[in-house]
Jmol script that loads the backbone (N, CA, C; Angstrom):
load data "model"
ATOM      1  N   MET A   1     114.153  88.356  86.209  1.00  0.00           N
ATOM      2  CA  MET A   1     112.654  88.606  85.963  1.00  0.00           C
ATOM      3  C   MET A   1     112.531  89.340  84.436  1.00  0.00           C
ATOM      4  N   GLY A   2     111.900  88.783  83.738  1.00  0.00           N
ATOM      5  CA  GLY A   2     111.356  89.422  82.698  1.00  0.00           C
ATOM      6  C   GLY A   2     110.185  90.173  82.342  1.00  0.00           C
ATOM      7  N   TRP A   3     109.298  89.653  83.306  1.00  0.00           N
ATOM      8  CA  TRP A   3     107.774  90.168  83.170  1.00  0.00           C
ATOM      9  C   TRP A   3     106.931  90.006  84.409  1.00  0.00           C
ATOM     10  N   ILE A   4     105.822  90.748  84.531  1.00  0.00           N
ATOM     11  CA  ILE A   4     105.200  90.650  85.892  1.00  0.00           C
ATOM     12  C   ILE A   4     103.725  90.398  85.490  1.00  0.00           C
ATOM     13  N   VAL A   5     102.990  89.450  86.183  1.00  0.00           N
ATOM     14  CA  VAL A   5     101.618  88.953  86.319  1.00  0.00           C
ATOM     15  C   VAL A   5     101.079  89.689  87.646  1.00  0.00           C
ATOM     16  N   THR A   6     100.153  90.547  87.497  1.00  0.00           N
ATOM     17  CA  THR A   6      99.627  91.013  88.919  1.00  0.00           C
ATOM     18  C   THR A   6      97.995  90.946  88.647  1.00  0.00           C
ATOM     19  N   ASN A   7      97.441  91.364  89.857  1.00  0.00           N
ATOM     20  CA  ASN A   7      96.024  91.184  90.277  1.00  0.00           C
ATOM     21  C   ASN A   7      95.484  92.627  90.159  1.00  0.00           C
ATOM     22  N   ALA A   8      96.207  93.718  89.667  1.00  0.00           N
ATOM     23  CA  ALA A   8      95.689  94.922  89.714  1.00  0.00           C
ATOM     24  C   ALA A   8      94.549  95.052  88.620  1.00  0.00           C
ATOM     25  N   THR A   9      93.624  95.788  88.943  1.00  0.00           N
ATOM     26  CA  THR A   9      92.462  96.081  88.345  1.00  0.00           C
ATOM     27  C   THR A   9      92.363  97.509  87.705  1.00  0.00           C
ATOM     28  N   GLY A  10      93.485  98.383  87.907  1.00  0.00           N
ATOM     29  CA  GLY A  10      93.539  99.715  87.169  1.00  0.00           C
ATOM     30  C   GLY A  10      93.216 100.719  88.329  1.00  0.00           C
ATOM     31  N   GLU A  11      92.982 100.470  89.183  1.00  0.00           N
ATOM     32  CA  GLU A  11      92.708 101.304  90.294  1.00  0.00           C
ATOM     33  C   GLU A  11      93.912 102.361  90.521  1.00  0.00           C
ATOM     34  N   ARG A  12      93.815 103.498  90.641  1.00  0.00           N
ATOM     35  CA  ARG A  12      94.658 104.567  90.291  1.00  0.00           C
ATOM     36  C   ARG A  12      95.908 104.327  91.710  1.00  0.00           C
ATOM     37  N   PHE A  13      95.002 104.322  92.742  1.00  0.00           N
ATOM     38  CA  PHE A  13      95.999 104.327  94.066  1.00  0.00           C
ATOM     39  C   PHE A  13      96.792 102.977  94.278  1.00  0.00           C
ATOM     40  N   GLY A  14      96.200 101.853  93.717  1.00  0.00           N
ATOM     41  CA  GLY A  14      96.984 100.675  93.806  1.00  0.00           C
ATOM     42  C   GLY A  14      97.845 100.522  92.751  1.00  0.00           C
ATOM     43  N   GLN A  15      97.812 101.162  91.544  1.00  0.00           N
ATOM     44  CA  GLN A  15      98.942 101.233  90.697  1.00  0.00           C
ATOM     45  C   GLN A  15     100.140 102.043  91.201  1.00  0.00           C
ATOM     46  N   TRP A  16      99.706 103.128  91.981  1.00  0.00           N
ATOM     47  CA  TRP A  16     100.870 104.100  92.593  1.00  0.00           C
ATOM     48  C   TRP A  16     101.629 103.005  93.358  1.00  0.00           C
ATOM     49  N   GLU A  17     100.909 102.179  94.334  1.00  0.00           N
ATOM     50  CA  GLU A  17     101.583 101.489  95.217  1.00  0.00           C
ATOM     51  C   GLU A  17     102.417 100.530  94.593  1.00  0.00           C
ATOM     52  N   ALA A  18     101.849  99.929  93.565  1.00  0.00           N
ATOM     53  CA  ALA A  18     102.688  98.972  92.887  1.00  0.00           C
ATOM     54  C   ALA A  18     104.211  99.319  92.013  1.00  0.00           C
ATOM     55  N   LEU A  19     103.925 100.754  91.782  1.00  0.00           N
ATOM     56  CA  LEU A  19     104.891 101.568  91.044  1.00  0.00           C
ATOM     57  C   LEU A  19     106.111 101.544  91.953  1.00  0.00           C
ATOM     58  N   ILE A  20     105.904 102.187  93.042  1.00  0.00           N
ATOM     59  CA  ILE A  20     106.969 102.766  94.029  1.00  0.00           C
ATOM     60  C   ILE A  20     107.307 101.247  94.687  1.00  0.00           C
ATOM     61  N   ALA A  21     106.541 100.253  94.975  1.00  0.00           N
ATOM     62  CA  ALA A  21     106.974  98.982  95.420  1.00  0.00           C
ATOM     63  C   ALA A  21     108.053  98.235  94.541  1.00  0.00           C
ATOM     64  N   ARG A  22     107.758  98.309  93.100  1.00  0.00           N
ATOM     65  CA  ARG A  22     108.719  97.692  92.105  1.00  0.00           C
ATOM     66  C   ARG A  22     109.775  98.425  92.074  1.00  0.00           C
ATOM     67  N   ALA A  23     109.818  99.759  91.957  1.00  0.00           N
ATOM     68  CA  ALA A  23     110.996 100.503  91.912  1.00  0.00           C
ATOM     69  C   ALA A  23     111.894 100.325  93.020  1.00  0.00           C
ATOM     70  N   ARG A  24     111.560 100.076  94.309  1.00  0.00           N
ATOM     71  CA  ARG A  24     112.271  99.816  95.361  1.00  0.00           C
ATOM     72  C   ARG A  24     112.747  98.302  95.344  1.00  0.00           C
ATOM     73  N   PHE A  25     112.130  97.475  94.821  1.00  0.00           N
ATOM     74  CA  PHE A  25     112.229  96.121  94.732  1.00  0.00           C
ATOM     75  C   PHE A  25     113.233  95.848  93.553  1.00  0.00           C
ATOM     76  N   PHE A  26     113.330  96.442  92.389  1.00  0.00           N
ATOM     77  CA  PHE A  26     114.156  95.949  91.326  1.00  0.00           C
ATOM     78  C   PHE A  26     115.502  96.548  91.311  1.00  0.00           C
ATOM     79  N   ARG A  27     115.427  97.968  91.785  1.00  0.00           N
ATOM     80  CA  ARG A  27     116.521  98.987  91.917  1.00  0.00           C
ATOM     81  C   ARG A  27     117.482  98.933  90.701  1.00  0.00           C
ATOM     82  N   THR A  28     117.006  98.737  89.546  1.00  0.00           N
ATOM     83  CA  THR A  28     117.347  99.032  88.249  1.00  0.00           C
ATOM     84  C   THR A  28     116.430  99.595  87.357  1.00  0.00           C
ATOM     85  N   ARG A  29     116.833 100.421  86.293  1.00  0.00           N
ATOM     86  CA  ARG A  29     116.197 101.160  85.507  1.00  0.00           C
ATOM     87  C   ARG A  29     116.046 100.013  84.487  1.00  0.00           C
ATOM     88  N   ARG A  30     114.736  99.850  83.929  1.00  0.00           N
ATOM     89  CA  ARG A  30     114.362  99.038  82.747  1.00  0.00           C
ATOM     90  C   ARG A  30     113.743 100.002  81.794  1.00  0.00           C
ATOM     91  N   GLU A  31     113.934  99.785  80.478  1.00  0.00           N
ATOM     92  CA  GLU A  31     113.415 100.498  79.381  1.00  0.00           C
ATOM     93  C   GLU A  31     111.839 100.029  79.199  1.00  0.00           C
ATOM     94  N   SER A  32     111.721  98.582  79.360  1.00  0.00           N
ATOM     95  CA  SER A  32     110.602  98.106  78.939  1.00  0.00           C
ATOM     96  C   SER A  32     110.520  97.012  80.108  1.00  0.00           C
ATOM     97  N   PHE A  33     109.323  96.791  80.683  1.00  0.00           N
ATOM     98  CA  PHE A  33     108.832  95.817  81.564  1.00  0.00           C
ATOM     99  C   PHE A  33     107.669  95.499  81.539  1.00  0.00           C
ATOM    100  N   PRO A  34     107.242  94.303  80.518  1.00  0.00           N
ATOM    101  CA  PRO A  34     106.002  93.899  80.483  1.00  0.00           C
ATOM    102  C   PRO A  34     105.080  93.521  81.728  1.00  0.00           C
ATOM    103  N   VAL A  35     103.721  93.838  81.729  1.00  0.00           N
ATOM    104  CA  VAL A  35     102.977  93.514  82.729  1.00  0.00           C
ATOM    105  C   VAL A  35     101.533  92.900  82.331  1.00  0.00           C
ATOM    106  N   ALA A  36     101.281  91.669  82.877  1.00  0.00           N
ATOM    107  CA  ALA A  36      99.982  91.070  82.237  1.00  0.00           C
ATOM    108  C   ALA A  36      98.916  91.648  83.731  1.00  0.00           C
ATOM    109  N   HIS A  37      97.895  91.834  83.147  1.00  0.00           N
ATOM    110  CA  HIS A  37      96.564  92.093  83.958  1.00  0.00           C
ATOM    111  C   HIS A  37      95.618  91.313  83.876  1.00  0.00           C
ATOM    112  N   PRO A  38      95.661  90.094  84.342  1.00  0.00           N
ATOM    113  CA  PRO A  38      94.413  89.122  83.975  1.00  0.00           C
ATOM    114  C   PRO A  38      93.267  89.612  84.655  1.00  0.00           C
ATOM    115  N   ALA A  39      93.140  90.175  85.705  1.00  0.00           N
ATOM    116  CA  ALA A  39      92.115  90.712  86.552  1.00  0.00           C
ATOM    117  C   ALA A  39      91.458  91.789  85.745  1.00  0.00           C
ATOM    118  N   MET A  40      91.993  92.306  84.766  1.00  0.00           N
ATOM    119  CA  MET A  40      91.256  93.372  83.870  1.00  0.00           C
ATOM    120  C   MET A  40      90.476  92.682  83.028  1.00  0.00           C
ATOM    121  N   ALA A  41      90.517  91.348  82.844  1.00  0.00           N
ATOM    122  CA  ALA A  41      89.702  90.714  82.054  1.00  0.00           C
ATOM    123  C   ALA A  41      88.528  90.020  82.789  1.00  0.00           C
ATOM    124  N   VAL A  42      88.708  89.351  83.885  1.00  0.00           N
ATOM    125  CA  VAL A  42      88.106  88.663  84.628  1.00  0.00           C
ATOM    126  C   VAL A  42      87.304  89.369  85.703  1.00  0.00           C
ATOM    127  N   GLY A  43      87.916  90.630  86.044  1.00  0.00           N
ATOM    128  CA  GLY A  43      87.488  91.124  87.326  1.00  0.00           C
ATOM    129  C   GLY A  43      88.149  90.813  88.730  1.00  0.00           C
ATOM    130  N   ASP A  44      87.638  91.677  89.614  1.00  0.00           N
ATOM    131  CA  ASP A  44      88.245  91.340  91.267  1.00  0.00           C
ATOM    132  C   ASP A  44      87.833  90.126  91.265  1.00  0.00           C
ATOM    133  N   ILE A  45      88.461  88.896  91.534  1.00  0.00           N
ATOM    134  CA  ILE A  45      88.072  87.529  91.963  1.00  0.00           C
ATOM    135  C   ILE A  45      88.317  87.229  93.375  1.00  0.00           C
ATOM    136  N   GLY A  46      89.174  88.016  94.229  1.00  0.00           N
ATOM    137  CA  GLY A  46      89.395  88.030  95.491  1.00  0.00           C
ATOM    138  C   GLY A  46      90.836  86.914  95.674  1.00  0.00           C
ATOM    139  N   SER A  47      90.690  85.880  96.466  1.00  0.00           N
ATOM    140  CA  SER A  47      91.750  85.034  96.748  1.00  0.00           C
ATOM    141  C   SER A  47      92.120  84.196  95.510  1.00  0.00           C
ATOM    142  N   ALA A  48      91.375  83.918  94.698  1.00  0.00           N
ATOM    143  CA  ALA A  48      91.480  83.204  93.383  1.00  0.00           C
ATOM    144  C   ALA A  48      92.499  84.087  92.437  1.00  0.00           C
ATOM    145  N   SER A  49      92.755  85.264  92.589  1.00  0.00           N
ATOM    146  CA  SER A  49      93.273  86.145  91.689  1.00  0.00           C
ATOM    147  C   SER A  49      95.039  85.605  91.905  1.00  0.00           C
ATOM    148  N   GLY A  50      95.686  85.030  92.998  1.00  0.00           N
ATOM    149  CA  GLY A  50      96.823  84.592  92.951  1.00  0.00           C
ATOM    150  C   GLY A  50      96.999  83.325  92.312  1.00  0.00           C
ATOM    151  N   ALA A  51      96.207  82.508  92.371  1.00  0.00           N
ATOM    152  CA  ALA A  51      96.242  81.417  91.701  1.00  0.00           C
ATOM    153  C   ALA A  51      96.028  81.685  89.961  1.00  0.00           C
ATOM    154  N   LEU A  52      95.121  82.592  89.688  1.00  0.00           N
ATOM    155  CA  LEU A  52      94.957  82.916  88.288  1.00  0.00           C
ATOM    156  C   LEU A  52      96.039  83.389  87.733  1.00  0.00           C
ATOM    157  N   GLY A  53      96.855  84.384  88.463  1.00  0.00           N
ATOM    158  CA  GLY A  53      98.148  84.911  87.937  1.00  0.00           C
ATOM    159  C   GLY A  53      99.197  83.963  87.592  1.00  0.00           C
ATOM    160  N   MET A  54      99.210  82.704  88.420  1.00  0.00           N
ATOM    161  CA  MET A  54     100.291  81.830  88.573  1.00  0.00           C
ATOM    162  C   MET A  54      99.914  81.000  87.299  1.00  0.00           C
ATOM    163  N   LEU A  55      98.711  80.648  87.059  1.00  0.00           N
ATOM    164  CA  LEU A  55      98.412  79.755  86.059  1.00  0.00           C
ATOM    165  C   LEU A  55      98.473  80.556  84.623  1.00  0.00           C
ATOM    166  N   VAL A  56      98.249  81.988  84.532  1.00  0.00           N
ATOM    167  CA  VAL A  56      98.643  82.600  83.185  1.00  0.00           C
ATOM    168  C   VAL A  56     100.011  82.783  82.944  1.00  0.00           C
ATOM    169  N   ALA A  57     100.738  82.804  84.078  1.00  0.00           N
ATOM    170  CA  ALA A  57     102.439  82.843  83.627  1.00  0.00           C
ATOM    171  C   ALA A  57     102.833  81.484  83.229  1.00  0.00           C
ATOM    172  N   ARG A  58     102.332  80.408  83.776  1.00  0.00           N
ATOM    173  CA  ARG A  58     102.638  79.059  83.472  1.00  0.00           C
ATOM    174  C   ARG A  58     102.391  78.803  82.178  1.00  0.00           C
ATOM    175  N   ASP A  59     100.978  79.265  81.827  1.00  0.00           N
ATOM    176  CA  ASP A  59     100.483  78.841  80.641  1.00  0.00           C
ATOM    177  C   ASP A  59     101.285  79.439  79.454  1.00  0.00           C
ATOM    178  N   ALA A  60     101.595  80.858  79.756  1.00  0.00           N
ATOM    179  CA  ALA A  60     102.249  81.705  78.738  1.00  0.00           C
ATOM    180  C   ALA A  60     103.724  81.292  78.363  1.00  0.00           C
ATOM    181  N   VAL A  61     104.439  80.804  79.350  1.00  0.00           N
ATOM    182  CA  VAL A  61     106.095  80.196  79.437  1.00  0.00           C
ATOM    183  C   VAL A  61     105.518  78.830  78.664  1.00  0.00           C
ATOM    184  N   LEU A  62     104.923  78.067  79.033  1.00  0.00           N
ATOM    185  CA  LEU A  62     104.812  76.699  78.187  1.00  0.00           C
ATOM    186  C   LEU A  62     104.090  76.869  76.770  1.00  0.00           C
ATOM    187  N   ARG A  63     103.451  77.601  76.556  1.00  0.00           N
ATOM    188  CA  ARG A  63     102.997  77.972  75.317  1.00  0.00           C
ATOM    189  C   ARG A  63     103.966  78.776  74.386  1.00  0.00           C
ATOM    190  N   GLY A  64     105.025  79.524  74.960  1.00  0.00           N
ATOM    191  CA  GLY A  64     105.751  80.171  74.190  1.00  0.00           C
ATOM    192  C   GLY A  64     105.449  81.708  73.763  1.00  0.00           C
ATOM    193  N   TYR A  65     104.515  82.193  74.336  1.00  0.00           N
ATOM    194  CA  TYR A  65     103.935  83.656  74.312  1.00  0.00           C
ATOM    195  C   TYR A  65     104.548  84.803  75.117  1.00  0.00           C
ATOM    196  N   ALA A  66     105.273  84.236  76.028  1.00  0.00           N
ATOM    197  CA  ALA A  66     105.527  84.981  77.349  1.00  0.00           C
ATOM    198  C   ALA A  66     106.458  85.637  76.801  1.00  0.00           C
ATOM    199  N   PRO A  67     106.945  86.899  77.597  1.00  0.00           N
ATOM    200  CA  PRO A  67     108.036  87.871  77.040  1.00  0.00           C
ATOM    201  C   PRO A  67     109.357  87.245  77.601  1.00  0.00           C
ATOM    202  N   ALA A  68     109.447  86.557  78.598  1.00  0.00           N
ATOM    203  CA  ALA A  68     110.505  85.931  79.143  1.00  0.00           C
ATOM    204  C   ALA A  68     110.171  84.790  79.804  1.00  0.00           C
ATOM    205  N   ARG A  69     111.252  84.038  80.402  1.00  0.00           N
ATOM    206  CA  ARG A  69     111.169  82.580  81.003  1.00  0.00           C
ATOM    207  C   ARG A  69     110.657  82.850  82.695  1.00  0.00           C
ATOM    208  N   VAL A  70     111.233  83.685  83.099  1.00  0.00           N
ATOM    209  CA  VAL A  70     110.781  84.123  84.539  1.00  0.00           C
ATOM    210  C   VAL A  70     109.924  85.192  84.917  1.00  0.00           C
ATOM    211  N   ALA A  71     108.829  84.872  85.379  1.00  0.00           N
ATOM    212  CA  ALA A  71     107.757  85.572  85.699  1.00  0.00           C
ATOM    213  C   ALA A  71     107.645  86.196  87.202  1.00  0.00           C
ATOM    214  N   LEU A  72     107.325  87.495  87.755  1.00  0.00           N
ATOM    215  CA  LEU A  72     106.988  87.949  89.197  1.00  0.00           C
ATOM    216  C   LEU A  72     105.491  87.839  89.041  1.00  0.00           C
ATOM    217  N   CYS A  73     104.873  87.078  90.009  1.00  0.00           N
ATOM    218  CA  CYS A  73     103.515  86.911  89.987  1.00  0.00           C
ATOM    219  C   CYS A  73     103.326  87.815  91.469  1.00  0.00           C
ATOM    220  N   ASP A  74     102.524  88.880  91.479  1.00  0.00           N
ATOM    221  CA  ASP A  74     102.164  89.689  92.509  1.00  0.00           C
ATOM    222  C   ASP A  74     100.751  89.991  92.744  1.00  0.00           C
ATOM    223  N   ALA A  75     100.246  90.018  93.943  1.00  0.00           N
ATOM    224  CA  ALA A  75      99.048  90.254  94.230  1.00  0.00           C
ATOM    225  C   ALA A  75      98.758  91.379  95.259  1.00  0.00           C
ATOM    226  N   ALA A  76      97.710  91.859  95.587  1.00  0.00           N
ATOM    227  CA  ALA A  76      97.512  92.836  96.721  1.00  0.00           C
ATOM    228  C   ALA A  76      95.830  92.618  97.414  1.00  0.00           C
ATOM    229  N   SER A  77      95.740  92.610  98.740  1.00  0.00           N
ATOM    230  CA  SER A  77      94.554  92.625  99.114  1.00  0.00           C
ATOM    231  C   SER A  77      94.161  93.645  99.817  1.00  0.00           C
ATOM    232  N   ASP A  78      92.675  94.242 100.275  1.00  0.00           N
ATOM    233  CA  ASP A  78      92.451  95.042 100.799  1.00  0.00           C
ATOM    234  C   ASP A  78      92.841  95.171 102.410  1.00  0.00           C
ATOM    235  N   GLY A  79      93.008  93.976 102.463  1.00  0.00           N
ATOM    236  CA  GLY A  79      93.548  93.753 104.003  1.00  0.00           C
ATOM    237  C   GLY A  79      95.136  93.961 104.384  1.00  0.00           C
ATOM    238  N   GLY A  80      95.751  94.522 103.234  1.00  0.00           N
ATOM    239  CA  GLY A  80      97.062  95.015 103.240  1.00  0.00           C
ATOM    240  C   GLY A  80      98.192  93.975 103.144  1.00  0.00           C
ATOM    241  N   LEU A  81      97.717  92.693 102.800  1.00  0.00           N
ATOM    242  CA  LEU A  81      98.765  91.687 102.389  1.00  0.00           C
ATOM    243  C   LEU A  81      99.256  92.114 100.931  1.00  0.00           C
ATOM    244  N   ARG A  82     100.332  91.325 100.521  1.00  0.00           N
ATOM    245  CA  ARG A  82     101.019  91.607  99.194  1.00  0.00           C
ATOM    246  C   ARG A  82     101.888  90.296  99.198  1.00  0.00           C
ATOM    247  N   PRO A  83     101.334  89.231  98.697  1.00  0.00           N
ATOM    248  CA  PRO A  83     101.957  88.112  98.275  1.00  0.00           C
ATOM    249  C   PRO A  83     102.662  88.066  96.849  1.00  0.00           C
ATOM    250  N   THR A  84     103.782  87.471  96.859  1.00  0.00           N
ATOM    251  CA  THR A  84     104.509  87.564  95.550  1.00  0.00           C
ATOM    252  C   THR A  84     105.365  86.180  95.521  1.00  0.00           C
ATOM    253  N   ALA A  85     105.241  85.521  94.118  1.00  0.00           N
ATOM    254  CA  ALA A  85     105.890  84.551  93.786  1.00  0.00           C
ATOM    255  C   ALA A  85     106.521  84.665  92.525  1.00  0.00           C
ATOM    256  N   VAL A  86     107.867  84.024  92.183  1.00  0.00           N
ATOM    257  CA  VAL A  86     108.560  84.010  91.257  1.00  0.00           C
ATOM    258  C   VAL A  86     108.450  82.762  90.469  1.00  0.00           C
ATOM    259  N   LEU A  87     108.246  82.882  89.279  1.00  0.00           N
ATOM    260  CA  LEU A  87     108.067  81.391  88.609  1.00  0.00           C
ATOM    261  C   LEU A  87     108.771  81.492  87.454  1.00  0.00           C
ATOM    262  N   GLY A  88     109.418  80.313  87.055  1.00  0.00           N
ATOM    263  CA  GLY A  88     110.481  80.192  86.117  1.00  0.00           C
ATOM    264  C   GLY A  88     110.461  78.831  85.340  1.00  0.00           C
ATOM    265  N   ALA A  89     110.818  78.841  83.930  1.00  0.00           N
ATOM    266  CA  ALA A  89     110.628  77.524  83.417  1.00  0.00           C
ATOM    267  C   ALA A  89     111.928  76.602  83.518  1.00  0.00           C
ATOM    268  N   ALA A  90     111.837  75.453  83.955  1.00  0.00           N
ATOM    269  CA  ALA A  90     112.625  74.615  84.492  1.00  0.00           C
ATOM    270  C   ALA A  90     113.776  73.917  83.234  1.00  0.00           C
ATOM    271  N   PHE A  91     112.813  74.146  81.968  1.00  0.00           N
ATOM    272  CA  PHE A  91     113.671  73.537  80.950  1.00  0.00           C
ATOM    273  C   PHE A  91     114.425  74.560  80.009  1.00  0.00           C
TER     274      PHE A  91
END
end "model"
wireframe off; spacefill off
backbone 0.3
color backbone group
């Protein structure tokens, strides 16, 4: 995975949670790990933020401005659910 698309809006405790979860998931140190925050442009849009994240990743890869061909799309909800999808270019 070369980059992350998340629904984080910049809330401090949400960022801490994401940082700890990513450190446990990846288990390798990375000098740079680009993260896209589409929710910071459109706001908190609820369950549609998952679809928005996947569309942002898809368009970035297809149009050639993504930092890598494989993206991790993660989201968080107030109810405690944490869905994740890994998207990659097939070509």
